[in-house]
FIMAR-282294 format. One record per residue (C-alpha): x, y, z; residue in one letter. Coordinates in steps of 0.5 Angstrom, whole numbers, plus 500, padded with zeros to 3 digits. Layout:
ATOM   u   v   w r
ATOM   X   Y   Z A
...
This chain:
ATOM   u   v   w r
ATOM 983 689 888 M
ATOM 977 685 887 S
ATOM 970 689 888 F
ATOM 964 686 890 T
ATOM 960 693 888 L
ATOM 960 695 881 D
ATOM 957 702 883 L
ATOM 957 706 889 V
ATOM 953 713 889 I
ATOM 956 717 894 R
ATOM 953 722 899 G
ATOM 947 723 895 G
ATOM 940 726 897 T
ATOM 935 720 896 I
ATOM 928 720 894 L
ATOM 926 713 894 D
ATOM 920 714 889 G
ATOM 914 713 895 L
ATOM 914 720 897 G
ATOM 918 719 903 G
ATOM 922 725 906 D
ATOM 929 725 903 P
ATOM 935 723 906 F
ATOM 942 723 905 V
ATOM 946 716 904 A
ATOM 950 712 899 D
ATOM 947 707 895 L
ATOM 951 701 892 G
ATOM 949 697 886 I
ATOM 951 690 884 A
ATOM 949 685 878 D
ATOM 944 690 876 G
ATOM 940 691 883 K
ATOM 941 695 889 I
ATOM 944 692 894 V
ATOM 945 697 899 A
ATOM 943 704 902 I
ATOM 946 707 908 G
ATOM 953 709 909 Q
ATOM 957 704 905 I
ATOM 965 703 907 A
ATOM 966 698 901 E
ATOM 969 702 895 P
ATOM 965 700 888 G
ATOM 969 699 882 Q
ATOM 966 705 879 T
ATOM 963 711 884 E
ATOM 959 717 883 I
ATOM 960 723 887 D
ATOM 953 725 889 A
ATOM 954 730 894 K
ATOM 949 736 893 G
ATOM 945 732 888 K
ATOM 938 728 888 I
ATOM 938 721 887 V
ATOM 932 718 884 T
ATOM 929 712 881 P
ATOM 929 712 874 G
ATOM 923 715 871 F
ATOM 917 711 867 I
ATOM 913 714 861 D
ATOM 907 710 860 V
ATOM 905 714 854 H
ATOM 910 714 848 T
ATOM 910 712 841 H
ATOM 917 709 840 Y
ATOM 914 703 836 D
ATOM 918 705 830 G
ATOM 924 708 833 Q
ATOM 925 702 837 L
ATOM 926 698 831 I
ATOM 931 703 827 W
ATOM 935 706 833 D
ATOM 938 704 839 S
ATOM 937 710 843 R
ATOM 930 712 845 V
ATOM 931 719 845 S
ATOM 929 724 847 P
ATOM 926 720 853 S
ATOM 933 717 855 S
ATOM 936 724 856 S
ATOM 931 726 861 H
ATOM 932 721 866 G
ATOM 927 716 863 V
ATOM 929 709 864 T
ATOM 923 705 862 T
ATOM 918 707 856 V
ATOM 911 704 854 V
ATOM 909 703 847 T
ATOM 903 701 843 G
ATOM 898 707 846 N
ATOM 892 710 842 C
ATOM 891 704 838 G
ATOM 897 705 833 V
ATOM 903 701 832 G
ATOM 906 696 827 F
ATOM 903 689 828 A
ATOM 900 685 827 P
ATOM 900 687 820 C
ATOM 899 683 813 R
ATOM 904 685 807 P
ATOM 898 688 803 K
ATOM 896 693 809 D
ATOM 903 696 811 R
ATOM 901 702 807 P
ATOM 895 703 810 K
ATOM 898 703 817 L
ATOM 903 707 815 I
ATOM 898 712 812 K
ATOM 895 712 819 L
ATOM 901 713 823 L
ATOM 903 719 818 E
ATOM 896 722 820 G
ATOM 895 721 827 V
ATOM 902 721 830 E
ATOM 906 726 825 D
ATOM 911 720 823 M
ATOM 913 722 815 P
ATOM 911 716 810 E
ATOM 918 716 808 V
ATOM 921 715 815 V
ATOM 917 709 816 L
ATOM 918 706 809 V
ATOM 926 707 810 E
ATOM 926 705 817 G
ATOM 922 699 818 L
ATOM 924 693 815 P
ATOM 917 689 816 W
ATOM 921 683 817 D
ATOM 915 681 821 W
ATOM 907 680 820 E
ATOM 905 677 827 T
ATOM 905 681 834 F
ATOM 910 675 837 P
ATOM 914 676 830 E
ATOM 914 684 832 Y
ATOM 916 683 839 V
ATOM 922 678 837 Q
ATOM 924 684 832 A
ATOM 924 689 838 L
ATOM 928 684 842 K
ATOM 934 683 837 S
ATOM 936 690 837 R
ATOM 939 693 844 P
ATOM 937 699 847 H
ATOM 939 704 852 D
ATOM 933 704 856 I
ATOM 928 699 857 D
ATOM 921 698 854 F
ATOM 914 695 854 A
ATOM 909 694 849 V
ATOM 902 694 848 Q
ATOM 898 691 843 L
ATOM 895 696 838 P
ATOM 888 696 837 H
ATOM 888 699 830 S
ATOM 893 694 827 A
ATOM 889 688 830 L
ATOM 882 690 827 R
ATOM 885 691 821 L
ATOM 889 685 821 Y
ATOM 883 681 823 V
ATOM 877 685 819 M
ATOM 881 687 813 G
ATOM 878 693 809 D
ATOM 872 692 813 R
ATOM 876 695 819 A
ATOM 876 702 816 I
ATOM 869 702 813 D
ATOM 865 703 819 G
ATOM 863 695 819 S
ATOM 862 692 826 A
ATOM 866 686 828 A
ATOM 862 679 827 T
ATOM 862 673 832 E
ATOM 868 670 828 A
ATOM 872 677 828 D
ATOM 871 677 835 L
ATOM 873 670 837 K
ATOM 880 672 833 E
ATOM 881 678 836 M
ATOM 881 675 843 R
ATOM 885 669 841 R
ATOM 891 674 838 L
ATOM 890 678 844 T
ATOM 891 672 848 Q
ATOM 897 671 844 E
ATOM 900 678 845 A
ATOM 900 678 852 I
ATOM 903 671 852 E
ATOM 909 674 849 V
ATOM 910 680 853 G
ATOM 905 685 852 A
ATOM 902 689 858 L
ATOM 896 691 855 G
ATOM 892 694 849 F
ATOM 891 701 847 G
ATOM 885 704 843 S
ATOM 883 710 841 S
ATOM 875 713 840 R
ATOM 878 720 837 N
ATOM 875 721 831 I
ATOM 880 727 830 F
ATOM 885 721 829 H
ATOM 885 720 822 M
ATOM 890 718 816 S
ATOM 893 724 811 N
ATOM 887 722 806 D
ATOM 882 723 811 G
ATOM 880 716 814 V
ATOM 878 715 821 V
ATOM 882 711 826 I
ATOM 879 704 825 P
ATOM 877 703 832 T
ATOM 873 709 832 A
ATOM 868 704 829 H
ATOM 869 699 835 S
ATOM 863 697 840 V
ATOM 863 695 847 E
ATOM 863 687 845 A
ATOM 869 688 841 E
ATOM 873 691 847 Y
ATOM 870 686 851 T
ATOM 873 681 847 A
ATOM 880 684 847 I
ATOM 880 685 854 A
ATOM 877 677 855 K
ATOM 883 675 851 G
ATOM 888 679 856 M
ATOM 884 675 861 E
ATOM 885 669 858 D
ATOM 893 670 858 A
ATOM 893 672 865 G
ATOM 891 680 865 G
ATOM 893 686 862 G
ATOM 892 694 862 V
ATOM 887 697 858 I
ATOM 889 704 855 Q
ATOM 884 709 851 A
ATOM 883 716 849 I
ATOM 876 717 849 F
ATOM 872 721 844 A
ATOM 873 728 845 L
ATOM 867 732 844 E
ATOM 863 727 849 N
ATOM 868 723 853 P
ATOM 863 720 858 V
ATOM 859 715 854 P
ATOM 866 712 853 D
ATOM 869 712 860 F
ATOM 863 709 862 E
ATOM 863 703 857 M
ATOM 871 702 858 F
ATOM 869 702 866 R
ATOM 864 696 864 R
ATOM 869 692 860 V
ATOM 874 693 865 A
ATOM 870 691 871 A
ATOM 867 685 867 E
ATOM 874 683 866 T
ATOM 878 685 872 G
ATOM 883 689 867 S
ATOM 886 696 870 P
ATOM 884 702 865 L
ATOM 888 708 864 S
ATOM 886 714 859 Y
ATOM 888 720 857 S
ATOM 885 726 861 L
ATOM 886 734 859 F
ATOM 882 740 859 Q
ATOM 880 742 852 I
ATOM 877 748 849 Y
ATOM 870 747 848 Y
ATOM 869 743 855 D
ATOM 874 747 859 K
ATOM 871 743 866 E
ATOM 869 736 863 G
ATOM 876 734 866 W
ATOM 873 735 873 R
ATOM 867 730 871 D
ATOM 872 725 869 L
ATOM 876 725 875 L
ATOM 870 725 879 N
ATOM 868 718 876 R
ATOM 875 716 876 T
ATOM 875 716 884 A
ATOM 868 713 884 Q
ATOM 871 707 879 A
ATOM 877 706 884 N
ATOM 872 705 890 D
ATOM 869 699 887 N
ATOM 872 696 881 G
ATOM 879 695 878 P
ATOM 884 701 878 P
ATOM 882 707 873 V
ATOM 888 712 872 V
ATOM 888 718 868 G
ATOM 894 720 864 Q
ATOM 896 728 865 I
ATOM 901 732 861 L
ATOM 904 737 866 A
ATOM 904 743 861 R
ATOM 900 745 855 P
ATOM 899 740 850 I
ATOM 903 744 846 G
ATOM 903 744 838 I
ATOM 910 747 836 L
ATOM 909 752 830 L
ATOM 915 754 826 G
ATOM 918 755 819 L
ATOM 922 749 820 D
ATOM 916 745 823 A
ATOM 911 741 820 S
ATOM 906 747 821 F
ATOM 905 754 822 N
ATOM 900 759 821 P
ATOM 901 760 814 F
ATOM 902 753 812 S
ATOM 895 753 808 A
ATOM 896 760 805 Y
ATOM 897 760 797 P
ATOM 903 764 797 T
ATOM 907 761 802 Y
ATOM 905 754 799 C
ATOM 909 756 793 K
ATOM 915 757 798 L
ATOM 914 752 803 A
ATOM 919 747 799 D
ATOM 925 752 799 L
ATOM 931 751 804 P
ATOM 929 755 810 L
ATOM 934 760 809 A
ATOM 932 762 802 E
ATOM 925 761 805 R
ATOM 926 766 810 V
ATOM 930 771 805 A
ATOM 923 771 801 E
ATOM 919 772 807 M
ATOM 923 778 809 R
ATOM 921 781 802 K
ATOM 916 787 804 P
ATOM 912 785 797 E
ATOM 912 777 799 V
ATOM 910 779 806 R
ATOM 904 784 804 A
ATOM 902 778 799 Q
ATOM 901 773 804 I
ATOM 898 777 809 L
ATOM 893 779 804 S
ATOM 891 772 803 E
ATOM 886 767 806 E
ATOM 888 760 808 P
ATOM 886 754 803 E
ATOM 881 750 806 A
ATOM 884 744 810 R
ATOM 881 738 814 E
ATOM 887 736 818 Q
ATOM 886 738 825 F
ATOM 893 742 825 F
ATOM 891 746 820 F
ATOM 884 747 824 T
ATOM 888 750 830 V
ATOM 894 753 827 A
ATOM 891 760 827 R
ATOM 888 760 834 R
ATOM 892 766 836 Y
ATOM 889 767 843 A
ATOM 892 761 845 S
ATOM 899 762 841 M
ATOM 905 764 845 Y
ATOM 912 765 843 P
ATOM 916 759 846 L
ATOM 923 763 847 G
ATOM 930 761 847 L
ATOM 928 759 854 V
ATOM 922 755 853 P
ATOM 916 758 857 N
ATOM 910 753 858 Y
ATOM 906 757 863 E
ATOM 906 764 859 P
ATOM 902 770 861 L
ATOM 895 772 858 P
ATOM 899 778 856 S
ATOM 904 774 852 Q
ATOM 899 771 847 S
ATOM 900 773 840 I
ATOM 893 776 840 L
ATOM 895 780 846 A
ATOM 901 782 843 L
ATOM 898 784 837 A
ATOM 892 788 840 Q
ATOM 898 792 844 A
ATOM 902 794 838 K
ATOM 895 796 834 G
ATOM 897 790 829 A
ATOM 893 784 827 T
ATOM 895 777 830 P
ATOM 897 775 823 E
ATOM 903 780 822 E
ATOM 905 779 829 V
ATOM 906 771 828 A
ATOM 909 773 821 Y
ATOM 915 777 824 D
ATOM 916 772 830 L
ATOM 917 766 825 L
ATOM 922 770 822 L
ATOM 926 771 828 E
ATOM 932 766 830 Q
ATOM 933 766 822 E
ATOM 927 762 822 G
ATOM 928 757 827 H
ATOM 923 761 832 A
ATOM 918 757 835 L
ATOM 911 759 837 L
ATOM 907 755 842 L
ATOM 900 753 841 L
ATOM 897 751 847 A
ATOM 892 746 844 A
ATOM 889 743 851 T
ATOM 890 744 858 N
ATOM 891 752 858 Y
ATOM 884 755 857 E
ATOM 885 759 863 N
ATOM 892 761 861 Q
ATOM 895 758 867 N
ATOM 897 751 869 L
ATOM 892 752 875 D
ATOM 887 746 873 D
ATOM 893 742 871 V
ATOM 896 742 878 L
ATOM 889 740 880 T
ATOM 890 734 875 M
ATOM 897 732 877 L
ATOM 895 732 885 Q
ATOM 889 728 884 H
ATOM 890 721 887 P
ATOM 888 717 881 N
ATOM 893 720 876 T
ATOM 900 720 873 V
ATOM 904 725 869 P
ATOM 904 722 862 A
ATOM 902 724 855 L
ATOM 909 726 852 G
ATOM 908 722 846 D
ATOM 915 720 845 G
ATOM 917 717 838 G
ATOM 911 721 835 A
ATOM 909 728 832 H
ATOM 916 729 830 Y
ATOM 915 736 827 G
ATOM 909 738 831 T
ATOM 910 736 839 I
ATOM 916 735 843 C
ATOM 913 734 850 D
ATOM 916 727 852 S
ATOM 921 732 856 T
ATOM 916 733 861 Y
ATOM 920 729 866 T
ATOM 925 735 866 T
ATOM 919 740 866 F
ATOM 916 737 872 M
ATOM 922 738 876 L
ATOM 924 745 874 T
ATOM 917 748 873 H
ATOM 913 744 878 W
ATOM 918 743 884 A
ATOM 923 749 883 R
ATOM 921 755 879 D
ATOM 914 756 878 R
ATOM 912 763 882 K
ATOM 905 760 884 A
ATOM 903 754 887 A
ATOM 908 748 887 R
ATOM 908 741 888 I
ATOM 913 738 893 P
ATOM 919 734 890 L
ATOM 918 728 893 Q
ATOM 911 727 891 A
ATOM 913 729 884 I
ATOM 918 723 884 I
ATOM 913 718 886 A
ATOM 909 720 881 S
ATOM 914 719 875 M
ATOM 917 712 878 T
ATOM 913 708 883 S
ATOM 906 710 881 R
ATOM 907 709 874 P
ATOM 911 702 875 A
ATOM 905 700 880 A
ATOM 900 702 874 M
ATOM 903 697 869 M
ATOM 905 692 874 G
ATOM 912 693 874 M
ATOM 914 691 881 S
ATOM 921 691 880 D
ATOM 923 698 879 R
ATOM 920 705 881 G
ATOM 923 705 888 R
ATOM 930 705 891 L
ATOM 930 699 895 A
ATOM 935 693 896 V
ATOM 933 688 892 G
ATOM 930 692 886 L
ATOM 932 693 879 K
ATOM 938 699 879 A
ATOM 934 704 875 D
ATOM 937 711 878 I
ATOM 938 718 876 N
ATOM 943 722 879 V
ATOM 941 730 878 I
ATOM 944 736 880 D
ATOM 937 739 881 F
ATOM 939 746 883 D
ATOM 942 747 876 H
ATOM 937 743 872 L
ATOM 935 746 865 E
ATOM 931 745 860 L
ATOM 933 747 853 H
ATOM 929 750 847 A
ATOM 927 745 842 P
ATOM 930 745 836 R
ATOM 930 741 829 M
ATOM 935 735 828 V
ATOM 935 731 822 T
ATOM 937 724 825 D
ATOM 931 720 822 L
ATOM 931 715 817 P
ATOM 932 718 810 S
ATOM 934 724 813 N
ATOM 928 725 816 G
ATOM 927 731 821 R
ATOM 924 731 828 R
ATOM 924 736 834 L
ATOM 929 735 839 M
ATOM 930 738 846 Q
ATOM 936 737 851 S
ATOM 937 738 858 A
ATOM 943 740 863 K
ATOM 943 737 870 G
ATOM 943 730 869 Y
ATOM 949 727 872 V
ATOM 948 720 871 A
ATOM 942 716 868 T
ATOM 943 708 870 I
ATOM 939 702 867 V
ATOM 940 695 870 S
ATOM 946 698 874 G
ATOM 950 701 867 E
ATOM 951 708 866 I
ATOM 947 710 860 I
ATOM 948 718 860 C
ATOM 954 721 864 L
ATOM 954 729 865 N
ATOM 948 730 860 D
ATOM 952 725 854 Q
ATOM 950 718 852 S
ATOM 956 713 854 T
ATOM 954 709 849 G
ATOM 952 703 854 A
ATOM 946 699 851 L
ATOM 943 695 857 P
ATOM 935 696 856 G
ATOM 931 690 855 R
ATOM 924 689 854 M
ATOM 919 689 860 V
ATOM 915 684 862 E
ATOM 909 685 867 R
ATOM 912 682 874 T
ATOM 905 682 877 E
ATOM 898 681 874 R
ATOM 894 687 877 Y
ATOM 897 692 882 H
ATOM 893 699 884 H
ATOM 898 705 883 P
ATOM 896 707 890 L
ATOM 898 701 893 A
ATOM 906 701 892 A
ATOM 910 701 898 E
């Protein structure tokens, strides 16, 4: 028997990605595309029973750091285990191309500091069989992947490539530098980059204290790069602003975007020393969208959570002298030592050594720190903070944190709500997520291997915001649209993000009623046996990329249909998807 349909998904509840009302229908796929939606009598070569399940477009994550992992691994995990079928890399201005051989150690140090990618992992995992950005793109394309990926030109790598050591010592780019940056940017867009990423965050620094090169860049430099995109047909600007005073950066990038006709997206979150500043940025964003190229804020759907633990990169005692002497012991031996009363008393009697790195600075904010738990709780109550628990017990926060870290044989994790949780709830995040000019993002997949595991936010969006939250929730169809058609349109990907005949067959079948997000755990599957936090889920019946099932019942099938994405439209406002 011959089949004209490669795959039929039977009787699922269709959420089309545009926010429309759900409806029950079959969905037929042939040659990697959706060819029929409705009642399909014809059998498929493969069929999926989706009765009682939801059927959605594949999710699109526009803010990842898989720049290295895409080189050494065909599975884009954990994202591909959470319904994501397309990722975008090259964010925050960090990446691995272009890069001269003599500058490789500098980029590795930068990625190690900014994105918590261990040096040994990068040295072992990157073959460096490229120098230019086009050569890097060819290296990415040479390996098949389970899901699609899009690339952006990383500004820090570009600046270092053009300016050498002047890029990191505070020097301004010369006219010759700007001309070369413009040329190289045009070259990057022409080989498929969707835009460029940059960072103005001075807390982005290498482990030896060197601030990210782009912190020194001025408006003329950004304009030159954006004009390079314009020369090649246009692209998206992605930015993270200075944390302490983001408004001047917002206005600068807005001017650059307006001058070059470039869409702009930026990282938006609530920060502890300016807990209402995000409202001003959203107001400015709305105004910008009234009379200029589209501007979109990227929002994490939960606290940007630094995970602290004995098996993680940091914990509240990482800078304590006695703990430092134990830090290199295997976990079981370290736990045994820390359980000794005399060791506990010694560590708790000490003061931490001075460390400049950001994570050491925040790792003792006990009022914003919570036990994560075996069933991860990303919206804990105020009474569950380490400080509140200590006050209730008549103990010190250090004592409570110490004892919690020893639970689960030392595998327990503490959630430090670094941003988005200054009122000890997610009500402000709800406002951000429901704003017409935002998309959920900032999961940072492929980075922060031992400190953050937020790329699983797609599952959290479904379980928490659409189903389980006790307070106000978000309609399921709006959540699906925010993770599919809106980011697709923002990046100019008109071939995906919706369930419609003729579009790319990137699809999820999800057991929404029984969907579960598991607690993060540490695994050793990086090059050189490097460690990273991994978080799994239960309830993904099938994830499909270009018509091929890459995950079935929460397990990888081994299929590798993923390819590099190239923008299918020059500009497309995220609200204009239809």
